TORVEX-996366 format. One line per field, with one value per residue: y, z, x of N, C-alpha, C in turn. Coordinates in Angstrom, 2 decimals. Example, Ala and Ser with C-alpha at 12.3 -4.5 7.8 and 13.67 -1.06 7.14 Angstrom:
BEGIN
n.c2: -5.69 -2.25 $
n.c3: 7.80 7.08 $
n.c1: 13.19 12.85 $
ca.c2: -4.50 -1.06 $
ca.c3: 7.80 7.14 $
ca.c1: 12.30 13.67 $
c.c2: -3.30 0.03 $
c.c3: 7.80 7.87 $
c.c1: 13.20 12.90 $
***
This chain:
BEGIN
n.c2: -18.05 -20.13 -19.73 -21.12 -22.65 -21.34 -20.63 -17.70 -16.80 -15.29 -12.95 -12.47 -15.02 -16.29 -14.72 -16.09 -17.83 -21.25 -24.45 -26.71 -30.33 -31.94 -33.52 -32.21 -29.85 -29.91 -29.91 -27.93 -26.16 -26.73 -26.24 -23.39 -23.51 -24.44 -22.09 -20.02 -18.68 -17.16 -15.52 -12.20 -8.39 -7.12 -8.19 -7.43 -7.38 -9.88 -12.74 -14.91 -18.27 -21.25 -23.53 -26.36 -28.67 -30.68 -33.02 -34.96 -37.89 -38.56 -35.65 -35.17 -36.64 -37.14 -39.23 -41.77 -44.37 -44.20 -46.90 -48.00 -45.77 -45.58 -45.76 -42.73 -41.59 -42.39 -40.07 -37.74 -37.43 -37.73 -35.29 -33.06 -31.42 -30.19 -28.71 -25.19 -21.74 -18.92 -15.47 -13.12 -9.46 -7.18 -4.49 -3.28 -4.84 -7.04 -10.08 -13.56 -16.54 -19.21 -22.00 -23.88 -26.18 -27.73 -29.74 -33.02 -35.89 -39.37 -41.34 -44.75 -46.09 -44.21 -42.62 -39.74 -37.09 -34.70 -32.10 -29.36 -25.64 -23.39 -20.59 -18.36 -18.17 -18.79 -16.05 -14.98 -16.90 -16.17 -12.66 -10.54 -8.24 -7.46 -8.08 -10.37 -13.76 -15.18 -18.27 -21.48 -23.85 -26.60 -26.96 -26.26 -28.26 -30.80 -30.58 -32.26 -31.67 -30.19 -28.26 -26.77 -26.08 -24.04 -22.24 -21.61 -20.32 -18.14 -17.02 -17.06 -14.70 -12.50 -12.51 -10.47 -7.99 -9.42 -9.40 -10.64 -9.97 -10.72 -11.38 -13.30 -14.80 -14.32 -15.86 -18.88 -19.01 -18.57 -20.93 -23.17 -24.32 -24.12 -26.09 -25.88 -24.68 -23.02 -21.59 -22.82 -25.43 -24.97 -23.72 -26.17 -28.13 -27.24 -24.42 -24.72 -27.54 -27.33 -24.58 -26.12 -27.90 -26.54 -25.41 -27.46 -28.32 -26.34 -23.42 -21.35 -19.93 -19.43 -18.18 -17.75 -15.03 -14.71 -12.45 -10.79 -9.80 -8.47 -11.55 -13.31 -14.28 -12.62 -11.32 -12.96 -12.81 -13.49 -13.71 -13.44 -15.40 -16.81 -19.17 -19.32 -17.37 -13.98 -12.11 -9.03 -6.71 -8.28 -7.95 -5.17 -5.54 -6.74 -5.20 -3.30 -5.48 -5.58 -3.19 -2.93 -4.96 -4.21 -1.50 -2.44 -3.49 -1.21 1.15 3.49 6.08 5.76 5.28 7.46 9.01 9.01 8.90 11.55 12.36 10.99 12.71 14.83 14.96 15.09 16.39 17.27 18.43 20.55 19.50 17.55 15.81 16.14 14.34 11.89 11.23 11.54 9.74 6.19 4.23 5.12 6.24 3.67 2.95 5.30 4.88 1.70 2.46 4.71 3.46 1.58 3.40 4.32 2.44 1.63 -0.70 -0.10 1.53 5.21 6.88 9.71 12.31 11.05 12.02 12.66 9.69 8.70 9.92 9.78 6.87 7.61 8.83 9.07 7.62 8.88 7.23 6.01 4.77 1.30 -1.48 -3.92 -6.73 -7.84 -8.07 -6.60 -8.07 -6.94 -6.24 -4.78 -6.34 -5.90 -4.77 -2.90 -2.34 $
n.c3: 29.33 30.13 31.40 31.33 29.22 26.89 23.88 21.66 18.25 17.08 14.07 12.04 11.11 11.72 9.48 7.63 4.57 5.23 5.34 6.84 7.26 9.08 11.73 11.47 12.38 14.35 15.85 15.37 16.48 19.71 19.27 19.42 22.64 24.15 24.20 24.68 27.45 26.44 24.76 23.05 22.96 22.54 20.76 19.70 22.21 22.40 23.31 20.36 20.08 19.04 19.22 21.34 20.68 23.46 22.11 22.85 21.45 21.96 22.28 19.94 18.84 19.42 21.54 20.54 19.45 18.86 18.42 16.74 13.97 13.12 10.19 9.64 11.01 9.62 7.93 8.34 9.44 6.67 5.28 7.57 7.79 5.39 4.85 4.31 5.85 4.39 3.98 3.03 2.36 0.78 0.38 1.09 -0.64 0.14 0.75 1.78 2.85 5.26 6.57 9.14 11.37 10.75 11.61 12.95 14.93 15.81 18.14 18.47 21.02 23.22 22.52 21.81 20.03 18.80 18.34 16.13 16.20 14.39 15.21 12.97 12.51 14.76 16.11 14.86 16.04 18.47 18.31 19.47 18.23 16.11 16.74 17.25 17.46 19.96 22.03 22.89 23.11 23.61 22.39 19.73 19.36 18.83 16.77 13.47 11.08 8.28 7.42 8.83 11.28 9.98 10.07 12.20 14.72 12.80 13.63 16.28 16.66 16.09 18.04 19.71 18.32 16.93 14.19 11.29 8.12 4.93 1.97 -0.23 -3.08 -1.32 1.22 -0.44 -0.75 1.79 3.20 1.59 0.05 -3.36 -5.26 -5.60 -7.37 -7.58 -6.10 -4.40 -4.09 -2.83 -0.40 0.63 0.17 2.18 3.62 5.35 6.17 8.25 9.72 11.12 12.33 14.02 15.65 16.97 18.33 19.81 21.05 20.28 18.31 15.91 12.69 9.53 7.32 3.74 1.63 -1.47 -5.04 -7.19 -8.82 -7.41 -5.18 -2.91 -0.60 2.65 5.82 8.76 11.34 15.41 18.29 21.80 23.24 24.12 25.40 24.78 21.47 21.30 19.13 17.03 16.10 14.73 13.07 11.09 10.51 9.21 6.92 4.91 4.89 3.22 1.22 -0.26 -1.12 -3.03 -5.25 -6.60 -9.23 -10.09 -10.51 -8.67 -5.75 -6.11 -5.54 -3.20 -1.72 -1.29 -0.49 2.28 3.45 4.42 7.32 8.22 8.66 6.70 5.13 1.65 -0.07 0.90 0.74 -1.86 -3.39 -1.71 -3.54 -6.21 -6.19 -6.52 -4.77 -2.37 -2.20 -1.93 0.14 2.20 2.35 3.37 6.27 6.61 7.07 9.36 11.67 11.48 12.42 14.30 14.81 15.08 17.85 18.22 20.21 20.06 17.30 14.56 11.83 12.50 12.86 10.48 8.41 9.67 8.71 5.95 5.14 6.33 4.16 1.37 -0.97 -0.95 -0.16 1.48 -0.58 0.04 -0.69 -0.74 2.29 4.31 6.33 8.46 8.92 10.94 10.11 8.84 9.69 12.48 16.06 $
n.c1: 26.78 29.68 32.45 34.95 35.33 35.43 36.29 38.79 38.41 40.93 39.78 41.47 41.86 39.87 37.98 38.68 40.11 39.78 40.67 40.19 38.61 36.62 37.24 39.55 39.41 38.65 40.82 42.30 40.43 40.72 43.78 43.48 41.79 44.02 45.59 44.67 45.25 47.14 46.46 46.61 46.09 48.59 50.38 52.75 54.22 54.85 56.73 57.82 57.84 58.50 56.22 54.17 52.02 49.93 47.14 44.03 43.06 40.53 39.53 38.92 37.45 34.65 33.22 33.62 35.48 39.16 40.84 38.67 39.07 41.41 42.33 41.02 42.26 44.95 43.82 43.81 46.58 47.87 46.58 46.71 48.51 49.16 47.05 45.46 45.42 44.09 44.66 42.66 43.18 42.04 41.62 43.99 45.49 47.16 47.77 47.71 48.72 49.23 50.28 48.54 49.36 51.71 53.40 52.78 52.26 51.05 50.75 49.13 49.22 49.75 47.43 47.38 47.86 50.50 51.82 53.31 53.72 54.88 57.07 56.54 53.99 52.06 51.76 49.15 47.73 47.15 46.85 44.65 43.97 42.67 40.26 37.74 35.93 33.85 33.14 31.73 33.66 32.75 30.34 30.99 32.48 30.02 29.28 28.56 29.03 31.34 29.83 28.29 30.55 31.63 29.64 28.88 30.75 31.04 28.66 28.31 29.94 28.12 26.24 25.61 24.56 22.33 21.97 23.12 23.68 24.36 25.68 24.48 26.73 28.99 28.50 28.35 30.63 32.09 31.23 32.26 31.32 31.00 29.85 27.08 25.47 23.22 20.47 18.67 19.34 21.85 20.23 18.88 20.51 23.42 22.67 20.09 20.16 23.00 22.06 19.59 21.08 22.59 20.77 20.02 22.03 23.51 23.97 22.94 20.39 18.12 17.55 16.36 16.25 15.35 16.35 15.29 16.63 14.66 13.86 15.78 17.11 18.91 20.61 20.77 19.74 20.72 18.78 19.82 20.34 20.75 19.42 16.30 16.18 15.29 15.17 15.91 15.43 14.68 12.44 12.34 14.34 13.20 11.26 13.66 14.09 12.30 11.99 14.20 13.61 11.86 12.96 14.20 12.88 12.75 13.08 15.65 15.35 12.76 13.96 15.37 13.45 12.19 14.61 14.65 12.43 12.45 15.15 14.41 14.16 16.59 20.17 21.63 24.29 23.83 26.18 26.20 23.53 23.17 25.26 24.41 21.43 22.37 24.40 24.58 25.51 26.10 23.51 22.31 23.29 22.21 19.72 19.43 20.26 19.00 16.49 17.29 17.99 15.19 13.70 14.57 16.07 19.17 21.58 22.35 24.04 24.57 23.42 20.75 21.80 24.12 25.05 24.51 26.00 28.76 28.62 28.45 29.90 32.50 34.77 36.50 36.07 33.86 30.92 31.74 31.73 29.72 29.65 32.03 33.13 35.60 38.21 37.93 36.24 32.97 30.56 27.11 25.37 25.81 26.63 $
ca.c2: -18.77 -20.95 -19.12 -21.79 -23.87 -20.61 -20.19 -17.24 -17.12 -13.90 -12.23 -12.90 -16.64 -16.47 -14.82 -15.95 -19.60 -22.03 -26.20 -28.22 -31.31 -32.09 -33.61 -31.10 -28.77 -29.94 -30.37 -27.05 -25.61 -27.58 -25.37 -22.58 -23.76 -24.18 -20.73 -18.65 -17.78 -16.67 -14.50 -11.13 -7.44 -6.65 -9.29 -7.25 -7.04 -11.20 -13.75 -15.77 -19.39 -22.96 -24.29 -28.44 -28.87 -32.14 -33.60 -36.16 -37.93 -38.50 -34.35 -34.98 -38.47 -37.47 -40.13 -42.41 -45.30 -44.10 -47.99 -47.62 -44.38 -45.67 -44.52 -41.55 -40.74 -41.59 -39.88 -36.40 -36.97 -37.31 -33.77 -31.85 -30.64 -29.54 -27.25 -23.24 -20.58 -17.29 -14.80 -11.46 -7.71 -6.28 -2.75 -3.37 -5.64 -7.86 -11.82 -13.79 -17.99 -19.80 -23.35 -23.38 -27.40 -28.38 -31.15 -33.81 -36.66 -39.83 -43.12 -45.31 -47.06 -43.32 -41.71 -38.28 -35.85 -34.55 -31.21 -28.32 -24.66 -22.53 -18.93 -17.25 -18.78 -18.62 -14.81 -15.46 -18.15 -14.90 -11.84 -10.26 -6.55 -7.07 -8.66 -12.17 -14.63 -16.72 -19.17 -22.44 -25.24 -27.91 -26.64 -26.08 -29.50 -31.26 -30.13 -33.37 -31.29 -29.08 -26.15 -26.54 -26.15 -22.84 -21.21 -21.96 -19.03 -16.58 -16.36 -16.11 -13.20 -11.43 -12.49 -9.44 -7.04 -10.25 -10.04 -10.94 -10.01 -11.56 -11.62 -14.72 -15.60 -14.74 -16.86 -19.98 -19.09 -18.48 -22.60 -23.72 -25.08 -23.13 -26.51 -25.87 -22.72 -22.44 -20.86 -23.45 -26.23 -24.35 -24.00 -27.62 -29.22 -27.00 -23.54 -25.44 -28.14 -26.32 -23.90 -26.12 -28.55 -25.46 -24.74 -28.47 -29.07 -24.94 -22.33 -20.69 -20.23 -19.11 -17.87 -16.88 -14.08 -13.82 -11.08 -10.93 -8.11 -8.89 -12.63 -14.05 -14.69 -11.37 -11.09 -13.67 -11.96 -13.94 -13.28 -14.54 -14.69 -17.19 -20.18 -19.41 -14.93 -13.27 -10.92 -7.49 -6.30 -9.23 -7.34 -4.54 -6.74 -7.94 -4.40 -3.06 -6.48 -5.35 -1.60 -3.02 -5.73 -3.16 -0.91 -3.38 -3.57 0.08 1.74 4.28 7.49 6.37 5.70 8.94 10.10 8.34 9.56 12.96 13.06 11.17 13.78 16.46 14.38 14.86 17.99 17.03 19.57 20.32 18.40 15.54 15.79 15.83 13.44 10.92 11.26 11.27 8.33 5.18 3.76 6.34 5.88 2.56 2.79 5.64 3.93 0.97 2.97 5.56 2.46 0.94 4.39 5.07 1.28 1.77 -1.23 0.04 2.31 6.05 7.68 11.26 12.08 10.18 13.12 12.30 8.31 7.77 10.90 8.80 5.93 7.47 9.54 8.45 7.13 9.21 6.53 6.28 3.94 0.00 -2.42 -5.45 -8.22 -8.45 -7.56 -6.59 -8.99 -6.77 -5.59 -6.00 -6.73 -5.04 -3.94 -2.72 -1.79 $
ca.c3: 28.85 30.53 31.09 31.28 27.85 26.37 23.41 20.82 17.36 15.82 13.29 10.91 11.21 11.33 8.54 6.45 3.85 5.71 4.06 7.53 7.49 10.18 12.73 11.04 12.83 15.92 16.33 15.08 18.20 20.83 19.85 20.08 23.64 25.11 23.22 25.19 28.83 25.90 24.12 23.61 22.65 22.71 19.91 19.10 23.28 23.05 23.08 20.22 19.72 18.25 20.50 20.93 21.73 22.68 21.98 23.27 20.85 22.49 22.03 18.33 17.79 20.53 21.76 19.93 19.86 18.31 17.75 15.64 13.57 11.75 8.57 9.28 11.78 8.96 6.84 9.18 9.12 5.98 4.90 7.76 6.96 4.53 5.26 4.39 5.67 2.83 4.69 2.14 2.69 -0.89 0.27 1.08 -1.90 1.05 0.41 2.99 2.99 6.28 6.70 10.71 11.61 10.06 11.96 13.55 15.11 16.78 18.20 18.96 22.27 23.77 22.05 21.98 18.62 19.42 17.36 16.36 14.92 14.15 15.30 11.71 12.33 15.95 16.07 14.11 17.20 20.08 18.30 19.61 17.90 15.24 16.53 17.51 18.15 21.30 21.33 23.51 22.89 23.95 21.42 18.56 18.79 18.71 15.08 13.04 9.87 8.42 6.87 10.51 11.53 9.61 9.59 13.91 14.56 12.17 13.89 17.52 15.99 15.87 18.93 20.41 17.64 16.91 13.25 10.18 7.03 4.16 0.43 -1.07 -3.17 -0.40 2.42 -0.36 -0.54 2.75 3.44 0.75 -1.11 -4.28 -5.83 -5.57 -7.76 -7.66 -4.90 -3.90 -4.32 -1.90 0.30 1.01 1.02 3.12 4.46 5.92 7.58 8.95 10.81 11.76 13.75 15.43 16.54 17.45 19.15 19.95 22.59 19.60 17.79 14.26 11.87 8.08 6.24 2.69 0.82 -2.97 -5.87 -8.51 -8.42 -7.08 -3.12 -2.74 0.91 3.81 7.00 10.33 13.07 16.00 19.92 23.03 23.08 26.16 25.52 23.06 21.00 21.73 18.36 15.72 15.33 14.03 12.32 10.31 9.57 8.04 5.71 4.49 3.43 1.84 0.06 -0.97 -1.89 -4.15 -5.96 -7.26 -10.33 -9.88 -9.37 -7.25 -4.89 -5.35 -5.08 -2.17 -0.21 -1.28 0.82 3.73 3.69 5.11 8.55 8.36 8.35 5.76 4.03 -0.03 -0.80 0.84 0.03 -3.79 -3.17 -1.32 -3.85 -7.24 -6.15 -7.16 -3.88 -1.44 -2.20 -0.87 1.16 2.60 2.71 4.63 7.46 7.58 7.72 11.21 12.83 11.52 12.89 16.36 14.86 16.05 19.10 17.93 20.56 19.29 16.54 13.42 11.27 12.88 12.99 9.70 7.67 10.10 8.04 4.92 4.58 6.74 3.95 1.18 -1.21 -0.66 1.13 0.90 -0.92 0.86 -1.74 -0.39 3.33 4.77 6.77 9.84 9.29 12.46 9.19 7.84 10.81 14.29 17.33 $
ca.c1: 27.84 31.39 34.47 36.38 34.55 34.96 37.73 38.62 39.17 40.68 39.05 42.45 41.98 38.00 37.36 40.01 39.40 40.45 40.28 40.01 37.59 35.93 38.71 41.23 39.10 38.37 42.43 42.77 39.49 41.32 45.30 42.78 41.86 45.90 46.73 43.12 46.24 48.51 45.70 46.86 45.34 50.25 51.33 54.75 55.39 54.78 57.74 57.19 58.46 58.29 54.78 54.09 50.66 49.22 45.97 44.20 42.48 38.96 38.32 38.92 36.97 33.69 32.55 34.06 36.96 40.37 41.22 38.32 39.09 42.94 41.46 40.47 43.48 46.02 43.67 44.10 47.98 48.36 46.51 46.23 49.88 49.09 45.51 45.37 44.82 44.37 43.89 43.33 42.88 42.14 41.71 45.56 46.46 47.66 47.68 48.62 48.98 49.58 50.00 48.96 49.94 53.05 53.71 51.93 52.79 50.01 50.84 47.96 49.49 49.12 46.52 47.89 48.09 51.36 51.56 54.03 53.14 56.42 56.87 55.66 51.85 51.65 50.92 48.37 46.56 47.08 46.95 42.81 43.97 42.19 38.92 38.01 34.91 34.83 32.18 31.78 34.10 31.99 28.91 32.02 32.84 29.87 28.65 29.52 28.77 31.72 29.38 28.14 31.53 31.93 29.04 28.78 31.83 30.19 27.07 28.28 30.01 26.93 24.78 25.57 23.96 21.60 21.85 24.28 23.20 25.32 25.85 24.44 27.40 29.78 28.07 28.45 31.99 33.34 30.91 33.23 29.46 30.47 29.71 25.76 25.42 21.46 20.36 17.55 20.32 22.27 19.55 18.41 21.76 24.38 22.12 19.53 20.81 23.76 21.13 19.20 21.92 23.44 20.29 19.81 23.12 24.46 23.15 22.18 18.72 19.51 16.08 16.77 15.21 15.88 16.04 15.82 16.73 14.62 13.53 16.50 17.72 20.92 21.18 20.71 19.39 20.47 18.16 21.25 19.53 20.88 17.99 15.89 16.46 14.16 16.23 15.02 15.90 14.02 11.21 13.10 15.43 12.17 11.12 13.83 14.30 11.09 12.26 15.51 13.03 10.81 13.95 15.55 12.16 12.53 13.84 16.64 14.58 12.08 15.22 15.83 12.08 11.81 15.88 14.47 11.37 13.36 16.54 13.76 14.60 17.85 20.52 23.04 24.16 23.60 26.66 25.79 22.71 23.71 25.83 23.40 20.82 22.55 25.68 23.90 26.10 25.19 21.78 21.16 23.23 21.51 18.01 19.64 20.40 17.83 15.80 18.16 17.53 13.69 12.91 15.78 17.93 20.63 21.79 22.21 24.54 24.86 21.88 20.75 22.27 25.73 25.32 24.40 26.78 29.70 29.25 28.46 31.42 34.13 35.89 36.74 36.32 32.25 30.93 32.03 30.34 29.08 30.07 33.44 33.83 36.92 38.89 37.75 34.50 32.57 29.23 26.23 24.40 26.94 26.12 $
c.c2: -18.98 -20.45 -20.20 -22.49 -22.41 -20.03 -18.63 -17.32 -16.19 -13.79 -12.79 -14.54 -17.38 -16.48 -15.42 -17.84 -20.33 -24.47 -27.54 -28.65 -31.31 -32.52 -32.67 -29.91 -28.38 -30.10 -29.16 -25.52 -26.24 -26.87 -24.21 -22.32 -23.96 -22.91 -19.67 -17.87 -16.42 -15.09 -12.84 -10.13 -6.21 -7.84 -9.34 -7.44 -9.14 -11.87 -14.48 -16.93 -19.99 -23.52 -25.73 -27.90 -30.62 -32.63 -34.73 -36.58 -38.17 -36.85 -34.02 -35.93 -37.97 -38.80 -41.60 -43.41 -45.27 -45.85 -48.20 -46.30 -44.68 -45.03 -42.81 -40.89 -40.36 -41.05 -37.93 -36.07 -36.93 -35.63 -32.73 -30.31 -29.72 -28.08 -25.79 -22.87 -19.19 -16.71 -13.44 -10.14 -6.84 -5.43 -2.08 -3.78 -6.38 -9.35 -12.98 -16.09 -18.62 -21.59 -23.50 -24.94 -27.63 -29.72 -31.77 -35.38 -38.13 -40.77 -43.68 -45.97 -45.35 -42.34 -40.33 -37.75 -35.19 -33.60 -29.42 -27.15 -23.28 -21.02 -17.93 -17.31 -18.65 -16.96 -14.78 -16.26 -17.21 -13.84 -11.22 -8.92 -6.10 -8.00 -10.44 -12.36 -15.87 -17.06 -20.84 -23.61 -26.54 -27.79 -26.54 -27.74 -30.57 -31.43 -31.55 -32.82 -30.35 -27.81 -25.77 -25.63 -24.73 -22.02 -20.71 -20.28 -17.73 -16.12 -16.04 -15.10 -11.94 -11.43 -11.68 -8.56 -8.26 -10.43 -9.91 -10.98 -10.11 -11.98 -13.48 -15.66 -15.45 -15.96 -18.21 -20.41 -19.17 -20.15 -23.27 -24.89 -23.90 -23.95 -26.18 -24.10 -21.92 -22.15 -22.14 -25.02 -26.17 -24.62 -25.45 -28.18 -29.30 -26.24 -23.62 -26.10 -27.56 -25.45 -25.13 -27.34 -27.58 -25.23 -26.22 -28.91 -27.94 -24.84 -21.41 -20.93 -19.33 -19.40 -17.65 -16.18 -13.88 -12.55 -10.93 -9.66 -9.31 -10.02 -13.69 -13.72 -13.56 -11.51 -12.68 -13.11 -13.20 -13.22 -14.00 -14.12 -16.38 -17.60 -19.65 -17.79 -15.06 -11.74 -9.76 -7.10 -7.22 -8.46 -6.00 -4.72 -6.63 -6.29 -3.70 -4.14 -6.51 -4.42 -2.54 -4.28 -5.10 -1.99 -1.08 -3.77 -1.87 0.76 2.27 5.26 6.94 6.06 6.81 9.98 10.07 8.85 11.00 13.98 12.50 12.01 14.50 16.10 14.57 16.40 17.80 18.44 19.40 20.11 17.35 15.43 15.09 14.32 12.18 10.26 10.81 10.19 7.51 4.11 4.36 6.06 4.98 2.81 3.76 5.18 2.98 1.56 4.29 4.36 1.62 1.78 4.31 3.50 1.12 -0.01 -1.56 1.35 3.67 7.01 9.45 11.29 11.09 10.47 12.54 10.50 7.91 8.58 10.25 7.29 6.20 8.15 9.54 7.90 8.15 8.12 5.74 4.33 2.56 -0.67 -3.73 -6.76 -8.70 -7.73 -7.98 -8.00 -8.01 -6.25 -6.38 -6.26 -5.86 -3.87 -4.27 -2.34 -0.56 $
c.c3: 30.09 30.27 30.66 29.47 26.57 25.09 22.37 19.74 17.03 14.86 12.35 10.48 10.38 9.91 6.67 5.33 4.03 5.22 5.53 7.29 8.68 11.76 12.73 11.93 14.31 17.17 16.29 16.57 19.25 20.75 20.34 21.69 24.72 24.54 24.09 26.34 28.34 24.96 24.74 22.70 21.82 21.47 19.76 20.47 23.49 22.55 22.11 19.62 19.03 19.55 20.25 21.51 21.69 23.03 22.45 22.46 21.12 22.60 20.88 18.10 19.39 20.84 21.06 20.36 19.19 17.64 16.24 13.80 12.57 10.75 8.99 10.04 10.81 7.63 7.04 9.50 8.36 5.03 5.60 7.96 6.01 4.09 5.06 4.73 5.29 3.69 3.84 2.24 1.43 -1.35 0.41 0.15 -1.07 1.36 1.83 2.97 4.10 6.67 8.69 11.50 9.99 10.14 12.97 13.59 16.06 17.03 19.22 20.46 23.42 23.08 22.43 20.71 18.88 18.52 17.63 15.54 15.37 15.09 14.59 11.89 13.93 16.58 15.39 15.11 18.16 20.01 18.33 18.82 16.94 14.94 16.96 18.18 19.08 21.40 22.36 23.45 22.75 22.60 20.17 18.00 18.39 17.78 14.55 11.60 9.43 7.45 7.96 11.83 10.69 10.30 11.36 14.51 14.06 12.54 15.48 17.53 16.53 17.08 19.91 19.76 17.31 15.50 12.29 8.97 5.49 2.75 -0.06 -1.51 -2.41 0.73 1.53 -0.11 0.40 3.65 2.33 0.38 -2.27 -5.42 -6.29 -5.71 -8.10 -5.99 -3.87 -3.31 -2.93 -0.44 1.23 1.24 2.01 4.22 5.42 6.93 8.17 10.02 11.53 12.81 14.63 16.70 17.41 18.82 20.06 21.50 21.50 18.73 16.83 13.60 10.77 7.37 5.26 2.34 -0.45 -3.76 -6.60 -8.04 -7.91 -6.07 -3.16 -1.93 1.58 5.36 8.42 10.95 13.84 17.55 20.86 22.89 24.69 26.68 24.27 22.68 20.52 20.42 17.29 15.28 14.53 13.51 10.82 9.74 8.81 7.12 5.13 3.73 2.68 0.38 -1.03 -1.72 -3.44 -5.70 -7.01 -7.77 -9.29 -9.40 -9.30 -6.16 -5.09 -4.95 -3.67 -0.77 -0.57 -0.09 2.37 4.88 4.55 6.53 8.71 8.33 7.75 5.60 2.63 -0.37 -0.54 0.58 -1.76 -3.50 -3.23 -3.02 -5.50 -7.21 -5.64 -5.05 -3.02 -1.55 -1.48 -0.04 3.22 3.05 3.56 5.55 7.88 7.87 8.99 12.31 13.19 12.40 14.84 16.37 14.98 17.06 18.45 19.55 20.90 18.44 15.55 11.90 11.51 12.71 11.15 8.96 8.92 9.62 6.60 3.92 5.41 5.72 2.11 -0.68 -1.74 0.06 0.65 0.48 -0.17 0.06 -1.26 0.73 3.55 6.15 8.68 10.69 10.20 11.18 9.45 8.82 12.31 15.09 17.61 $
c.c1: 29.15 31.98 35.26 36.27 34.92 36.65 37.67 39.23 39.45 40.63 40.10 42.16 40.56 37.42 38.53 39.29 40.25 39.59 40.16 38.55 37.57 36.70 39.27 40.59 38.54 39.64 43.04 41.99 40.30 42.96 44.22 42.53 43.31 46.18 46.00 44.40 47.08 48.04 46.26 46.59 46.92 50.48 52.76 55.37 55.03 56.51 57.37 58.19 57.70 57.14 54.92 53.20 50.49 48.17 45.11 42.83 40.53 38.55 39.06 37.52 35.48 33.41 32.97 35.47 38.45 40.53 39.74 37.98 40.67 42.84 42.05 41.79 44.66 45.65 44.40 46.00 48.50 47.82 46.79 47.45 50.47 47.86 46.32 45.28 44.80 43.90 44.07 42.72 43.12 41.70 43.18 45.91 47.60 47.06 48.40 48.20 49.53 49.44 50.03 49.29 50.18 53.80 52.90 52.11 51.66 50.85 49.46 47.74 49.05 47.95 46.24 48.43 49.09 51.96 52.83 53.69 54.39 55.99 56.16 53.82 51.64 51.08 50.02 46.37 45.98 46.65 45.32 42.96 42.64 41.22 39.26 36.37 35.26 33.22 32.12 32.24 33.29 30.74 29.54 32.04 32.27 28.57 29.37 29.25 29.66 31.40 28.46 29.55 32.14 32.02 28.58 29.33 31.24 29.13 27.70 29.57 29.41 25.63 24.90 24.13 22.76 21.05 23.06 23.50 24.38 25.07 25.64 25.59 28.88 30.14 28.86 30.30 32.94 32.12 31.90 32.25 29.79 30.05 27.80 26.01 23.96 21.31 19.59 18.61 21.49 21.75 19.81 19.77 22.84 23.16 21.71 19.72 21.84 22.90 20.56 20.04 22.86 22.31 19.62 20.71 23.76 23.67 22.55 20.93 18.29 18.21 16.91 15.98 15.72 15.17 16.32 15.79 16.06 14.20 14.27 16.42 19.37 21.19 20.56 20.73 19.62 20.22 18.92 20.30 19.99 19.49 17.82 15.85 15.84 15.15 15.75 14.66 15.15 13.09 11.41 13.73 14.34 11.44 11.90 14.05 13.49 11.18 12.79 14.57 12.72 11.97 14.55 14.36 11.97 13.49 14.67 16.37 13.88 12.37 14.97 14.64 12.12 13.27 15.40 13.60 12.06 14.60 16.01 14.01 15.49 18.69 21.46 23.38 24.28 24.17 26.26 24.51 22.21 24.04 24.42 22.39 21.60 23.94 24.67 24.12 25.45 24.32 21.11 21.93 22.42 20.19 17.97 19.38 19.42 16.26 15.84 17.44 16.10 13.36 13.77 16.03 19.08 20.55 22.20 22.32 24.74 23.68 21.77 21.55 24.46 26.09 25.72 25.49 28.85 30.00 29.57 29.57 32.42 35.14 35.38 36.12 34.60 31.90 31.26 31.47 30.42 29.25 31.06 33.71 35.05 37.35 38.29 36.39 33.96 30.84 28.60 25.49 24.95 26.24 25.85 $
***
């Protein structure tokens, strides 16, 4: 990855619900490019003030003549100053709406977009302390579908682990494709086309593995690698996915019986074992983690028992639901 072309998108912005059109998102990415040298893990010590940016039309209309895009430019000017990014932290009951581009100006004879961002919004662009996704700007702006634009930065976030598992309902909302209620329509009109474009135009090689709950597709497992590089854990992820699919078809009693057998391989306390078997939320999470450990889909730095216990019992309220990940959740499969 050429570092000069890499931009960093803070997770607070990435995981928010954005409303950008195709060209508006390219403006947004170029703002991130301009701020790359100022992004920090200690935003409190940063001197925050209003900022101005100048972006040439050729960075927005890739390979296109600006004079042929007058109507599109007018639409950008009309819409972008009302586009919001909605940032939800449901665990803490915090909800923030920001307008990332409150001012924009364009002069055809100069060919530049002049953009102002105020001091209240700027910290969202530069704060890396809650995590970030990084990707090549040239790859991002090559995408010509809004669905691909939304999906690509999220996939690059998991390129090191090689796997992103996401609930279908959550994915549909993330990609602003709620109108495709039937999964078959969503897959045909949105998901397959977006993945195909990403594979064709960027450095990612993405495969989709569906996981069902009953007869319906409940989860999507994205297997992600850099083109030309084999994903050493792809085979392990396939085995985990197979285990999860089989587990989803079991009754509660059958899951409990299977978990009781697996627990012989661990050194949990009697109280922990009881919680795992009797609480379905813990039970499902244990079966998933056991499969990952068994097949080598994760790197365990301590012992399998400590690794799984650290995830299962780190929160007194129990394992977090994966239907609505928090804004800083590193994903279902962690390194």
